[in-house]
N, C-alpha and C positions, 0 to 999 in steps of 0.2 A: 841607376840608369842602365838600360840594356844596351849592349853593343849593337850598332847598326850593321846589318849584313852588307857584305861587299857584293859587287856585281858577280864575282865568281861563285859565291855561295847561293846566289839567286838563280843560277843556271842549272838546267837539267842536262847531264852529260850523256844520258843513255842514247839519244839520237842526234845530239849536237844542236838541237833546236831549243832555243830559250823559251820557257813557259811564259815569261813576261812579254815576249814578242808576239805571243798569241793573244794574251789577255788585253794588252793595250789597244790594238786595233778594234777589238770587240767593244771595249769601253768607249772608245772614240765614237764608234757608230751609235752606241746607246745614247751618249751625251748629245750627239748631233740631232738625233731623233727627238729627244726630250726638249732640247733647246728650240727646235723648230716648232714644236707644239706650243711651247710657252710664248714664242714670238708671233705666232699666228694672230692676226688682228681679230678682235671680238667684233662680230657684226651685230649692231643694234638695229631694231626695226626703224626704217626711215620715216621721218615725219611727213614726207611727201609734200603736202601742201602747207607745211609749217603750222599744223593745227595746234601743237603744244607750244605755249608761249615760252620764250627763253627765260622769262622771270616768273616768279610766283611768290606767294606769301606763305612760306613754309612754317613760320611760327604760328600762323593762324590755324593751320590744320584744316581738316574737312569734316564737318559734322554730318552725320548720317541724315539728319532731318533738314538740312539746308536745301532750299529749292534751287532749281536752275531756271534760267530764262533763255529761250531760243528766239533770237532776233533775226528775222529775215530782212535783208536790205537789198537794194537794187544792185549791189556789188557782190552779194553772197550772204552766207549765214554765219552768225556769231553766236556762240553759246557761252553763257557765264554762270558761275556759281554765285549765289547771293548769300552773304554772310548774316543771315537772320540771327544766328546764335551770338554774333559779336556786336552788331549795331542794329538792334531790332527796330528802333524808330525809323531810321533811314531806310532799312530794308523794307519795312511794311509800307512806307510811303511809295517807294518805287514799285513794289509788287501790286499795290492797289491801282496805281496809274496804268501799269502794264495790262492788268486784267480788264480794266475798263475800256481798253482800246485807245487810250489817250495818245499814245505815241504813233499809232498807225497812220501812215501818210505823211508824217513829219520829215523834215530834211535835216541833214547834217549841215549846220550853218557855219561851222568853224572847223577848219582842218589845217593842221600845221605839221608838216613832215618832221618826224623825230621828236614830236612833242605830244599832242593830243588830237583826237577827233571828238567833236562835241555836237550833241543834238538835244531835243526835248524842249525847244523854245519857239520854233517857227515852222509854219506850213510853207508849201511852195509859194514863191513870190515874196519870200521874207515877211510873211504875215505873222505877227506875233500871236502866240497862243499861251494863255495863262492856266496854271493848274487850278482845278476847282477846290483843292484841299488846302491851299495856303502854304505858309512857310513852315519849316521844321527847324529845331535847334541843331546846332553843330554837334555832331556825335562822332568822336574819334576813339578808335581802339589802337593802342600803340603797336599791336601785333600786325595791323594792316597798314602796309606802306605802299608807296607809289612805285611798285615794280613794273616791269613790262607787262602790259595787259591788265593792269589794275583799273578798276572802274570807280569813279568818284563823283560826288555831287558838286556841280558848279554853283556859284553864288555871287552876290555883289560884295562890296567891301564889308558889309555887315555880316559877321560870322553866322548869324542865325537867320539868313535870308534865303537859303536854298528852297526850291520848290519842285521843279520837274526836270530842269536841265542837268544832264550828266555828261561825263567825258570818259574816254578810254585812252590809257597811256600807250603811246607808240614809242617804246623804249622806257627805261626807268627814269622817273622824274622825282627824285627824292627831295628836291628843293621845295616840293609841295607838302611834304610830310608834316603833320601836326597842324596844318592850316585848313585843309580840305578833307572831307569825310570819304574815305575809301569804304565801299560797301559791297564790292563784288570783284570777281576775277574771271577773266576770259579763260575758258578751258578748251575751246575749239574755235578756229576761225581767225587766228592771228594774221593769216595771209589776207583776209578781207580787211582787217584793220590797217595793214600796211598799204593795201591798194587804195583805200579811202584817204589815208594820210598823204599819199603821193599824188593825189588828184590836183589838177591845175586850179588855182584860185584867183580871185580878183577882189576889188573893192566894190561892194554893191552900190550902184548909183542911187538907189532910193533911200537906203538907211545910212550909207557911209561906212558900214561895217567892213572890216578887212578880213582876209582869209576865208572868204565865202567861195565855195566851189563854183566854177564857171558853169558846169552842168549839174543839175539837181541830183543829189544822192539821197534816196529816200529810205525810211524805215517802212517796209511793207507790212510787217506784222510782228507782234510779240506774243509768245506763248509761255505761260508759267507752268513749270512742271514741279509739282510738290509731292 
């Protein structure tokens, strides 16, 4: 083990100024500069209108061939990726309805803040509208869960009764996992989902249905991008 130098041995006697007294301030300045750079906050691009959902389905991945659907509503535009690679039967049913114009003009008939917004079953005036293609079997991929912005098929108590109605999650709703088929994910327009979910609701006097928006919120159009 080498002997540690004393303070006297570390001094330069030629001009009475200690070399270490020069080096230390320089090192302090360097350390402060480096630390300042390290602590400088990293600026990420702002979402602005909250277009990117806070949740996603990372395990599902994104297939290059998956179509997207642009849904224009009276509250704004929502874009979603449809997982045709994961749940083809459910995806094909939805895309077929969207392409045919089935959803155009329909209303969001059920909106619950911090839960879901739902459409695909009623025209204005709460006039029921049935899918021309009938029911589809329950199709679940374990990689697709009810994260924020997940899109799933609504149904009755019969697991194989889904037709055209679908919902979008306003916040993660994992209690629905394994029971309802998630088939898409919002990729843009979560601010619109939030706005719809926060809309005032009432009990519709004609149908007795609850959570119906006081003012109609409509699906103006759907465009499939393949």
